C-alpha positions, 0 to 999 in steps of 0.5 A, a space after each residue: 104267269 100269264 094273267 100277271 102278263 095279261 094284267 101289265 099288258 092291259 094297265 100300260 095301255 091304260 085299258 078296263 077289262 071290260 074293253 079288252 073283254 070287248 074286243 077281244 069277243 069276250 065276257 069280262 067275268 071270263 077275261 077277269 078269269 084270265 088274268 087273275 088264274 082262274 082258267 086259261 084261253 084255249 089256243 084261238 083266244 090266245 092267239 087273238 090276244 096275241 094279236 091283240 097286244 103284238 106281243 107272241 104268244 110265247 111271251 104270255 105264256 112266259 117261255 120268253 121276256 121277248 114281246 115279240 113274236 118269232 118272225 120267219 127270216 127267210 119269207 122276210 127276205 123274200 116277200 114285197 114289203 108294205 111299209 105304208 101298211 107297217 107304218 099306219 098299223 105302227 101309228 093306229 097301234 094302241 101301246 105307240 099312241 100311248 108311248 106319244 101321248 105320254 111325251 112330256 114324262 122322256 128325258 131329255 135324251 128320248 126327246 133329242 134322240 127322236 127328234 134328231 131322226 125325224 130331222 135326219 128322215 126329213 133332210 133324206 126325203 128333201 135331197 132325194 126330192 132334188 135327185 
């Protein structure tokens, strides 16, 4: 299960085993063993993999089907949020980049929804500037 999830995440990014292994500081063979189910990573490596793919360790281990890490709601409510950094990280994210590179495959409804959202945000910014 772990290996299948790893292989799926990698192929969604269009990356080779060599590229992922290098990013994680592993040999290609070690990474290949994870994907093929011959070995399982230690905790630190598992953590690196989850951070690289922006998924929870629980998702990688098959404990949940939700790939998003669980967040501490209380901490989120009380922490001063840096949306600039979060947006920059989101825009640099490999999955986000891949998603926008294949916009030609999007349905007309998906394109319309994104365009409406962006136009709405632009209108709000212009409205706030007038105040």
